[in-house]
N, CA, C and O atoms as a GROMACS GRO file, in nm:
protein
  472
    1UNK      N    1   0.088  -0.140  -0.013
    1UNK     CA    2   0.037  -0.044   0.015
    1UNK      C    3   0.078   0.161  -0.079
    1UNK      O    4   0.126   0.093  -0.169
    2UNK      N    5   0.085   0.221  -0.098
    2UNK     CA    6   0.132   0.306  -0.079
    2UNK      C    7   0.016   0.430  -0.102
    2UNK      O    8  -0.076   0.437  -0.184
    3UNK      N    9   0.064   0.538   0.019
    3UNK     CA   10  -0.034   0.593   0.053
    3UNK      C   11   0.006   0.757   0.161
    3UNK      O   12   0.099   0.752   0.241
    4UNK      N   13  -0.072   0.878   0.147
    4UNK     CA   14   0.023   0.980   0.152
    4UNK      C   15  -0.166   0.992   0.334
    4UNK      O   16  -0.239   1.090   0.345
    5UNK      N   17  -0.174   0.894   0.404
    5UNK     CA   18  -0.179   0.959   0.537
    5UNK      C   19  -0.089   0.833   0.606
    5UNK      O   20  -0.026   0.732   0.575
    6UNK      N   21  -0.129   0.913   0.720
    6UNK     CA   22   0.086   0.836   0.798
    6UNK      C   23  -0.037   0.759   0.890
    6UNK      O   24  -0.136   0.814   0.940
    7UNK      N   25  -0.002   0.627   0.896
    7UNK     CA   26  -0.055   0.496   0.955
    7UNK      C   27  -0.051   0.560   1.143
    7UNK      O   28  -0.005   0.644   1.220
    8UNK      N   29  -0.120   0.467   1.131
    8UNK     CA   30  -0.208   0.471   1.360
    8UNK      C   31  -0.173   0.324   1.358
    8UNK      O   32  -0.127   0.256   1.266
    9UNK      N   33  -0.205   0.292   1.478
    9UNK     CA   34  -0.258   0.200   1.527
    9UNK      C   35  -0.335   0.104   1.491
    9UNK      O   36  -0.311  -0.017   1.488
   10UNK      N   37  -0.487   0.198   1.447
   10UNK     CA   38  -0.561   0.093   1.357
   10UNK      C   39  -0.509   0.076   1.181
   10UNK      O   40  -0.593   0.022   1.109
   11UNK      N   41  -0.441   0.099   1.147
   11UNK     CA   42  -0.396   0.048   1.013
   11UNK      C   43  -0.315  -0.166   1.113
   11UNK      O   44  -0.255  -0.243   1.038
   12UNK      N   45  -0.325  -0.185   1.185
   12UNK     CA   46  -0.265  -0.344   1.243
   12UNK      C   47  -0.388  -0.425   1.126
   12UNK      O   48  -0.361  -0.522   1.056
   13UNK      N   49  -0.509  -0.362   1.128
   13UNK     CA   50  -0.637  -0.416   1.121
   13UNK      C   51  -0.663  -0.430   0.948
   13UNK      O   52  -0.747  -0.509   0.906
   14UNK      N   53  -0.568  -0.326   0.838
   14UNK     CA   54  -0.579  -0.378   0.748
   14UNK      C   55  -0.522  -0.459   0.652
   14UNK      O   56  -0.400  -0.451   0.637
   15UNK      N   57  -0.571  -0.516   0.602
   15UNK     CA   58  -0.444  -0.646   0.496
   15UNK      C   59  -0.420  -0.593   0.436
   15UNK      O   60  -0.517  -0.535   0.389
   16UNK      N   61  -0.300  -0.555   0.378
   16UNK     CA   62  -0.138  -0.499   0.310
   16UNK      C   63   0.007  -0.614   0.256
   16UNK      O   64   0.032  -0.731   0.284
   17UNK      N   65   0.028  -0.583   0.230
   17UNK     CA   66   0.164  -0.689   0.228
   17UNK      C   67   0.294  -0.616   0.209
   17UNK      O   68   0.400  -0.674   0.185
   18UNK      N   69   0.280  -0.478   0.221
   18UNK     CA   70   0.381  -0.411   0.272
   18UNK      C   71   0.303  -0.223   0.333
   18UNK      O   72   0.184  -0.215   0.363
   19UNK      N   73   0.408  -0.087   0.339
   19UNK     CA   74   0.338  -0.024   0.344
   19UNK      C   75   0.416   0.131   0.342
   19UNK      O   76   0.481   0.153   0.444
   20UNK      N   77   0.417   0.227   0.252
   20UNK     CA   78   0.512   0.303   0.231
   20UNK      C   79   0.432   0.467   0.204
   20UNK      O   80   0.358   0.496   0.109
   21UNK      N   81   0.480   0.572   0.334
   21UNK     CA   82   0.384   0.627   0.305
   21UNK      C   83   0.503   0.740   0.165
   21UNK      O   84   0.626   0.739   0.149
   22UNK      N   85   0.381   0.830   0.085
   22UNK     CA   86   0.427   0.932   0.047
   22UNK      C   87   0.517   1.033   0.094
   22UNK      O   88   0.541   1.071   0.209
   23UNK      N   89   0.562   1.067  -0.017
   23UNK     CA   90   0.651   1.032  -0.151
   23UNK      C   91   0.678   0.974  -0.150
   23UNK      O   92   0.739   0.979  -0.043
   24UNK      N   93   0.706   0.841  -0.210
   24UNK     CA   94   0.819   0.666  -0.184
   24UNK      C   95   0.874   0.755  -0.330
   24UNK      O   96   0.839   0.828  -0.423
   25UNK      N   97   0.990   0.682  -0.264
   25UNK     CA   98   1.108   0.771  -0.356
   25UNK      C   99   1.109   0.614  -0.526
   25UNK      O  100   1.072   0.498  -0.507
   26UNK      N  101   1.154   0.660  -0.647
   26UNK     CA  102   1.158   0.532  -0.728
   26UNK      C  103   1.206   0.448  -0.633
   26UNK      O  104   1.109   0.416  -0.564
   27UNK      N  105   1.320   0.385  -0.586
   27UNK     CA  106   1.398   0.320  -0.567
   27UNK      C  107   1.312   0.234  -0.483
   27UNK      O  108   1.257   0.129  -0.516
   28UNK      N  109   1.309   0.289  -0.384
   28UNK     CA  110   1.257   0.293  -0.256
   28UNK      C  111   1.167   0.119  -0.308
   28UNK      O  112   1.190  -0.002  -0.297
   29UNK      N  113   1.043   0.226  -0.374
   29UNK     CA  114   0.957   0.159  -0.504
   29UNK      C  115   0.966   0.002  -0.585
   29UNK      O  116   0.911  -0.101  -0.546
   30UNK      N  117   1.015   0.012  -0.655
   30UNK     CA  118   1.096  -0.101  -0.661
   30UNK      C  119   1.182  -0.148  -0.599
   30UNK      O  120   1.257  -0.175  -0.692
   31UNK      N  121   1.233  -0.182  -0.511
   31UNK     CA  122   1.296  -0.297  -0.443
   31UNK      C  123   1.156  -0.349  -0.332
   31UNK      O  124   1.171  -0.466  -0.295
   32UNK      N  125   1.043  -0.290  -0.284
   32UNK     CA  126   0.981  -0.248  -0.276
   32UNK      C  127   0.861  -0.379  -0.298
   32UNK      O  128   0.799  -0.448  -0.217
   33UNK      N  129   0.866  -0.371  -0.482
   33UNK     CA  130   0.802  -0.417  -0.547
   33UNK      C  131   0.895  -0.580  -0.550
   33UNK      O  132   0.813  -0.672  -0.541
   34UNK      N  133   1.011  -0.622  -0.560
   34UNK     CA  134   1.070  -0.722  -0.578
   34UNK      C  135   1.118  -0.832  -0.463
   34UNK      O  136   1.190  -0.931  -0.480
   35UNK      N  137   1.048  -0.780  -0.330
   35UNK     CA  138   1.110  -0.780  -0.245
   35UNK      C  139   0.981  -0.855  -0.259
   35UNK      O  140   1.016  -0.953  -0.326
   36UNK      N  141   0.824  -0.870  -0.230
   36UNK     CA  142   0.719  -0.849  -0.262
   36UNK      C  143   0.708  -0.946  -0.350
   36UNK      O  144   0.628  -1.025  -0.299
   37UNK      N  145   0.752  -0.997  -0.483
   37UNK     CA  146   0.732  -1.077  -0.596
   37UNK      C  147   0.800  -1.160  -0.513
   37UNK      O  148   0.724  -1.245  -0.467
   38UNK      N  149   0.994  -1.178  -0.447
   38UNK     CA  150   1.017  -1.292  -0.395
   38UNK      C  151   0.920  -1.356  -0.320
   38UNK      O  152   0.838  -1.435  -0.367
   39UNK      N  153   0.929  -1.317  -0.184
   39UNK     CA  154   0.831  -1.348  -0.080
   39UNK      C  155   0.753  -1.448  -0.142
   39UNK      O  156   0.751  -1.568  -0.116
   40UNK      N  157   0.661  -1.356  -0.264
   40UNK     CA  158   0.511  -1.454  -0.343
   40UNK      C  159   0.576  -1.600  -0.394
   40UNK      O  160   0.481  -1.676  -0.411
   41UNK      N  161   0.703  -1.668  -0.426
   41UNK     CA  162   0.742  -1.710  -0.491
   41UNK      C  163   0.750  -1.848  -0.294
   41UNK      O  164   0.778  -1.967  -0.304
   42UNK      N  165   0.718  -1.781  -0.152
   42UNK     CA  166   0.747  -1.872  -0.085
   42UNK      C  167   0.568  -1.906   0.025
   42UNK      O  168   0.479  -1.822   0.027
   43UNK      N  169   0.561  -1.992   0.074
   43UNK     CA  170   0.453  -2.025   0.129
   43UNK      C  171   0.429  -1.930   0.242
   43UNK      O  172   0.500  -1.849   0.302
   44UNK      N  173   0.233  -1.992   0.255
   44UNK     CA  174   0.201  -1.843   0.329
   44UNK      C  175   0.213  -1.808   0.447
   44UNK      O  176   0.157  -1.711   0.499
   45UNK      N  177   0.319  -1.918   0.521
   45UNK     CA  178   0.410  -1.860   0.637
   45UNK      C  179   0.520  -1.757   0.647
   45UNK      O  180   0.524  -1.666   0.729
   46UNK      N  181   0.621  -1.786   0.540
   46UNK     CA  182   0.736  -1.597   0.498
   46UNK      C  183   0.615  -1.520   0.485
   46UNK      O  184   0.560  -1.463   0.580
   47UNK      N  185   0.561  -1.517   0.329
   47UNK     CA  186   0.458  -1.446   0.410
   47UNK      C  187   0.383  -1.299   0.481
   47UNK      O  188   0.394  -1.178   0.458
   48UNK      N  189   0.301  -1.386   0.581
   48UNK     CA  190   0.256  -1.359   0.692
   48UNK      C  191   0.380  -1.288   0.767
   48UNK      O  192   0.394  -1.190   0.841
   49UNK      N  193   0.467  -1.392   0.707
   49UNK     CA  194   0.578  -1.280   0.820
   49UNK      C  195   0.569  -1.107   0.771
   49UNK      O  196   0.524  -1.006   0.827
   50UNK      N  197   0.605  -1.121   0.699
   50UNK     CA  198   0.624  -0.985   0.568
   50UNK      C  199   0.497  -0.895   0.596
   50UNK      O  200   0.466  -0.781   0.562
   51UNK      N  201   0.458  -0.958   0.646
   51UNK     CA  202   0.336  -0.870   0.666
   51UNK      C  203   0.342  -0.807   0.820
   51UNK      O  204   0.300  -0.696   0.854
   52UNK      N  205   0.413  -0.920   0.915
   52UNK     CA  206   0.347  -0.861   1.005
   52UNK      C  207   0.485  -0.765   1.050
   52UNK      O  208   0.466  -0.683   1.140
   53UNK      N  209   0.652  -0.776   0.977
   53UNK     CA  210   0.720  -0.727   1.053
   53UNK      C  211   0.711  -0.537   0.958
   53UNK      O  212   0.717  -0.430   1.017
   54UNK      N  213   0.694  -0.560   0.790
   54UNK     CA  214   0.585  -0.423   0.748
   54UNK      C  215   0.526  -0.354   0.805
   54UNK      O  216   0.543  -0.232   0.794
   55UNK      N  217   0.405  -0.426   0.912
   55UNK     CA  218   0.304  -0.279   1.008
   55UNK      C  219   0.448  -0.220   1.164
   55UNK      O  220   0.478  -0.114   1.220
   56UNK      N  221   0.501  -0.388   1.173
   56UNK     CA  222   0.547  -0.373   1.278
   56UNK      C  223   0.716  -0.244   1.264
   56UNK      O  224   0.782  -0.240   1.368
   57UNK      N  225   0.766  -0.164   1.158
   57UNK     CA  226   0.786  -0.099   1.128
   57UNK      C  227   0.738  -0.004   1.099
   57UNK      O  228   0.803   0.097   1.125
   58UNK      N  229   0.660   0.005   1.060
   58UNK     CA  230   0.587   0.102   1.034
   58UNK      C  231   0.533   0.150   1.190
   58UNK      O  232   0.562   0.258   1.240
   59UNK      N  233   0.472   0.072   1.237
   59UNK     CA  234   0.450   0.176   1.415
   59UNK      C  235   0.581   0.200   1.456
   59UNK      O  236   0.572   0.260   1.563
   60UNK      N  237   0.720   0.180   1.420
   60UNK     CA  238   0.871   0.187   1.509
   60UNK      C  239   0.905   0.337   1.404
   60UNK      O  240   0.967   0.433   1.450
   61UNK      N  241   0.856   0.335   1.271
   61UNK     CA  242   0.918   0.431   1.255
   61UNK      C  243   0.771   0.570   1.298
   61UNK      O  244   0.760   0.667   1.224
   62UNK      N  245   0.708   0.560   1.381
   62UNK     CA  246   0.536   0.601   1.406
   62UNK      C  247   0.568   0.714   1.511
   62UNK      O  248   0.574   0.832   1.543
   63UNK      N  249   0.588   0.532   1.549
   63UNK     CA  250   0.638   0.615   1.732
   63UNK      C  251   0.671   0.599   1.828
   63UNK      O  252   0.776   0.541   1.801
   64UNK      N  253   0.667   0.604   1.930
   64UNK     CA  254   0.787   0.686   2.042
   64UNK      C  255   0.847   0.493   2.079
   64UNK      O  256   0.766   0.413   2.032
   65UNK      N  257   0.975   0.422   2.155
   65UNK     CA  258   0.903   0.278   2.198
   65UNK      C  259   0.875   0.353   2.309
   65UNK      O  260   0.838   0.253   2.371
   66UNK      N  261   0.857   0.459   2.405
   66UNK     CA  262   0.828   0.430   2.520
   66UNK      C  263   0.626   0.438   2.450
   66UNK      O  264   0.562   0.344   2.499
   67UNK      N  265   0.552   0.513   2.369
   67UNK     CA  266   0.445   0.457   2.307
   67UNK      C  267   0.392   0.360   2.290
   67UNK      O  268   0.283   0.318   2.329
   68UNK      N  269   0.503   0.303   2.202
   68UNK     CA  270   0.437   0.117   2.194
   68UNK      C  271   0.526   0.020   2.293
   68UNK      O  272   0.563  -0.092   2.256
   69UNK      N  273   0.548   0.060   2.390
   69UNK     CA  274   0.548  -0.080   2.513
   69UNK      C  275   0.421  -0.063   2.605
   69UNK      O  276   0.390  -0.136   2.699
   70UNK      N  277   0.324   0.096   2.540
   70UNK     CA  278   0.191   0.061   2.615
   70UNK      C  279   0.156   0.018   2.554
   70UNK      O  280   0.045  -0.019   2.591
   71UNK      N  281   0.178  -0.012   2.459
   71UNK     CA  282   0.030  -0.069   2.294
   71UNK      C  283   0.005  -0.230   2.348
   71UNK      O  284   0.090  -0.314   2.380
   72UNK      N  285  -0.145  -0.240   2.344
   72UNK     CA  286  -0.149  -0.399   2.412
   72UNK      C  287  -0.147  -0.469   2.194
   72UNK      O  288  -0.084  -0.551   2.128
   73UNK      N  289  -0.203  -0.419   2.182
   73UNK     CA  290  -0.187  -0.448   1.997
   73UNK      C  291  -0.062  -0.438   1.922
   73UNK      O  292  -0.059  -0.470   1.804
   74UNK      N  293   0.110  -0.370   2.023
   74UNK     CA  294   0.189  -0.389   1.929
   74UNK      C  295   0.263  -0.510   1.978
   74UNK      O  296   0.308  -0.604   1.914
   75UNK      N  297   0.268  -0.482   2.133
   75UNK     CA  298   0.326  -0.618   2.179
   75UNK      C  299   0.255  -0.725   2.139
   75UNK      O  300   0.320  -0.826   2.110
   76UNK      N  301   0.069  -0.728   2.124
   76UNK     CA  302   0.048  -0.885   2.097
   76UNK      C  303   0.151  -0.886   1.873
   76UNK      O  304   0.207  -0.970   1.803
   77UNK      N  305   0.121  -0.762   1.864
   77UNK     CA  306   0.171  -0.795   1.703
   77UNK      C  307   0.324  -0.831   1.754
   77UNK      O  308   0.348  -0.907   1.660
   78UNK      N  309   0.427  -0.834   1.819
   78UNK     CA  310   0.526  -0.877   1.851
   78UNK      C  311   0.587  -0.952   1.823
   78UNK      O  312   0.671  -0.978   1.736
   79UNK      N  313   0.491  -1.040   1.994
   79UNK     CA  314   0.478  -1.180   2.036
   79UNK      C  315   0.423  -1.224   1.843
   79UNK      O  316   0.518  -1.275   1.784
   80UNK      N  317   0.339  -1.215   1.785
   80UNK     CA  318   0.370  -1.285   1.704
   80UNK      C  319   0.422  -1.358   1.549
   80UNK      O  320   0.415  -1.461   1.482
   81UNK      N  321   0.511  -1.135   1.554
   81UNK     CA  322   0.592  -1.189   1.473
   81UNK      C  323   0.749  -1.289   1.501
   81UNK      O  324   0.830  -1.342   1.425
   82UNK      N  325   0.735  -1.278   1.661
   82UNK     CA  326   0.849  -1.411   1.659
   82UNK      C  327   0.853  -1.496   1.639
   82UNK      O  328   0.949  -1.559   1.596
   83UNK      N  329   0.634  -1.567   1.685
   83UNK     CA  330   0.613  -1.632   1.677
   83UNK      C  331   0.698  -1.690   1.523
   83UNK      O  332   0.794  -1.767   1.521
   84UNK      N  333   0.629  -1.627   1.404
   84UNK     CA  334   0.581  -1.638   1.289
   84UNK      C  335   0.746  -1.623   1.192
   84UNK      O  336   0.753  -1.680   1.083
   85UNK      N  337   0.865  -1.543   1.245
   85UNK     CA  338   0.995  -1.585   1.264
   85UNK      C  339   1.004  -1.690   1.184
   85UNK      O  340   1.007  -1.725   1.066
   86UNK      N  341   1.008  -1.744   1.346
   86UNK     CA  342   1.082  -1.934   1.432
   86UNK      C  343   0.942  -2.019   1.257
   86UNK      O  344   1.043  -2.061   1.200
   87UNK      N  345   0.873  -2.045   1.200
   87UNK     CA  346   0.802  -2.066   1.150
   87UNK      C  347   0.849  -2.095   0.983
   87UNK      O  348   0.884  -2.185   0.907
   88UNK      N  349   0.818  -1.939   0.988
   88UNK     CA  350   0.939  -1.857   0.901
   88UNK      C  351   1.024  -1.961   0.848
   88UNK      O  352   1.010  -2.038   0.753
   89UNK      N  353   1.152  -1.936   0.970
   89UNK     CA  354   1.297  -1.941   0.914
   89UNK      C  355   1.258  -2.206   0.925
   89UNK      O  356   1.296  -2.285   0.838
   90UNK      N  357   1.218  -2.226   0.994
   90UNK     CA  358   1.212  -2.306   0.956
   90UNK      C  359   1.217  -2.397   0.843
   90UNK      O  360   1.265  -2.510   0.836
   91UNK      N  361   1.137  -2.302   0.723
   91UNK     CA  362   1.058  -2.352   0.615
   91UNK      C  363   1.154  -2.349   0.523
   91UNK      O  364   1.184  -2.456   0.469
   92UNK      N  365   1.229  -2.214   0.480
   92UNK     CA  366   1.325  -2.170   0.383
   92UNK      C  367   1.439  -2.165   0.427
   92UNK      O  368   1.461  -2.087   0.520
   93UNK      N  369   1.526  -2.231   0.383
   93UNK     CA  370   1.671  -2.208   0.422
   93UNK      C  371   1.724  -2.043   0.391
   93UNK      O  372   1.779  -1.968   0.472
   94UNK      N  373   1.698  -2.022   0.287
   94UNK     CA  374   1.779  -1.881   0.268
   94UNK      C  375   1.666  -1.791   0.379
   94UNK      O  376   1.693  -1.671   0.380
   95UNK      N  377   1.570  -1.823   0.452
   95UNK     CA  378   1.525  -1.698   0.515
   95UNK      C  379   1.623  -1.568   0.569
   95UNK      O  380   1.583  -1.457   0.532
   96UNK      N  381   1.725  -1.569   0.637
   96UNK     CA  382   1.807  -1.450   0.672
   96UNK      C  383   1.863  -1.394   0.508
   96UNK      O  384   1.903  -1.290   0.561
   97UNK      N  385   1.875  -1.387   0.459
   97UNK     CA  386   1.914  -1.362   0.302
   97UNK      C  387   1.749  -1.216   0.317
   97UNK      O  388   1.728  -1.094   0.325
   98UNK      N  389   1.674  -1.359   0.312
   98UNK     CA  390   1.560  -1.287   0.225
   98UNK      C  391   1.536  -1.188   0.352
   98UNK      O  392   1.600  -1.084   0.372
   99UNK      N  393   1.420  -1.244   0.443
   99UNK     CA  394   1.466  -1.108   0.558
   99UNK      C  395   1.526  -1.046   0.615
   99UNK      O  396   1.476  -1.005   0.720
  100UNK      N  397   1.669  -1.001   0.581
  100UNK     CA  398   1.758  -0.879   0.544
  100UNK      C  399   1.755  -0.793   0.428
  100UNK      O  400   1.765  -0.671   0.426
  101UNK      N  401   1.743  -0.860   0.346
  101UNK     CA  402   1.683  -0.800   0.201
  101UNK      C  403   1.605  -0.677   0.223
  101UNK      O  404   1.647  -0.562   0.211
  102UNK      N  405   1.410  -0.740   0.278
  102UNK     CA  406   1.330  -0.697   0.314
  102UNK      C  407   1.375  -0.534   0.392
  102UNK      O  408   1.364  -0.417   0.355
  103UNK      N  409   1.436  -0.611   0.535
  103UNK     CA  410   1.463  -0.459   0.606
  103UNK      C  411   1.523  -0.404   0.564
  103UNK      O  412   1.478  -0.291   0.585
  104UNK      N  413   1.647  -0.392   0.485
  104UNK     CA  414   1.656  -0.314   0.420
  104UNK      C  415   1.604  -0.220   0.299
  104UNK      O  416   1.668  -0.162   0.211
  105UNK      N  417   1.469  -0.224   0.327
  105UNK     CA  418   1.418  -0.093   0.211
  105UNK      C  419   1.361  -0.019   0.329
  105UNK      O  420   1.310  -0.045   0.438
  106UNK      N  421   1.413   0.147   0.213
  106UNK     CA  422   1.430   0.226   0.325
  106UNK      C  423   1.219   0.245   0.320
  106UNK      O  424   1.138   0.270   0.231
  107UNK      N  425   1.209   0.208   0.495
  107UNK     CA  426   1.002   0.268   0.440
  107UNK      C  427   1.057   0.378   0.538
  107UNK      O  428   1.030   0.376   0.658
  108UNK      N  429   1.122   0.456   0.491
  108UNK     CA  430   1.049   0.653   0.606
  108UNK      C  431   1.040   0.741   0.496
  108UNK      O  432   1.096   0.753   0.388
  109UNK      N  433   0.925   0.818   0.578
  109UNK     CA  434   0.868   0.916   0.433
  109UNK      C  435   0.969   0.980   0.446
  109UNK      O  436   1.073   0.968   0.511
  110UNK      N  437   0.916   1.070   0.357
  110UNK     CA  438   1.022   1.239   0.288
  110UNK      C  439   1.056   1.343   0.448
  110UNK      O  440   1.157   1.399   0.492
  111UNK      N  441   0.889   1.325   0.505
  111UNK     CA  442   0.952   1.410   0.622
  111UNK      C  443   1.045   1.342   0.764
  111UNK      O  444   1.090   1.420   0.847
  112UNK      N  445   1.062   1.208   0.778
  112UNK     CA  446   1.124   1.144   0.818
  112UNK      C  447   1.280   1.186   0.814
  112UNK      O  448   1.362   1.211   0.902
  113UNK      N  449   1.281   1.185   0.679
  113UNK     CA  450   1.444   1.142   0.652
  113UNK      C  451   1.407   1.308   0.720
  113UNK      O  452   1.367   1.306   0.837
  114UNK      N  453   1.419   1.481   0.639
  114UNK     CA  454   1.390   1.603   0.657
  114UNK      C  455   1.428   1.571   0.887
  114UNK      O  456   1.545   1.603   0.907
  115UNK      N  457   1.389   1.544   0.964
  115UNK     CA  458   1.361   1.549   1.103
  115UNK      C  459   1.502   1.488   1.109
  115UNK      O  460   1.573   1.544   1.194
  116UNK      N  461   1.582   1.354   1.018
  116UNK     CA  462   1.629   1.298   1.103
  116UNK      C  463   1.762   1.368   1.097
  116UNK      O  464   1.837   1.358   1.195
  117UNK      N  465   1.809   1.458   0.966
  117UNK     CA  466   1.853   1.508   0.859
  117UNK      C  467   1.908   1.618   0.975
  117UNK      O  468   2.025   1.654   0.963
  118UNK      N  469   1.796   1.693   1.134
  118UNK     CA  470   1.787   1.855   1.191
  118UNK      C  471   1.916   1.792   1.326
  118UNK      O  472   1.959   1.869   1.412
   0.00000   0.00000   0.00000
């Protein structure tokens, strides 16, 4: 999903494989599509894990650690993601490189990048 809407905890219920906030750099969009194509080659266990990882990355970019630690939804997602990671690693041997490629995608917004430079 590519949107101009900043995410919130309600985004946890949305059915998306990845979430990018506009404006999105072309290379980020290309990397995201390539990663999703690669993930689609694997079974549902791997695809579900990457959906969860995307939602975690989304929330972690948007909220402070303190706010996240107070959120039952976030804490539940963290537990579910850990369990999904274990299952996915058991399913495919190249899981670590696949997860590393997924995590290397810059999902920050232009605003996040400008704020980080200050």
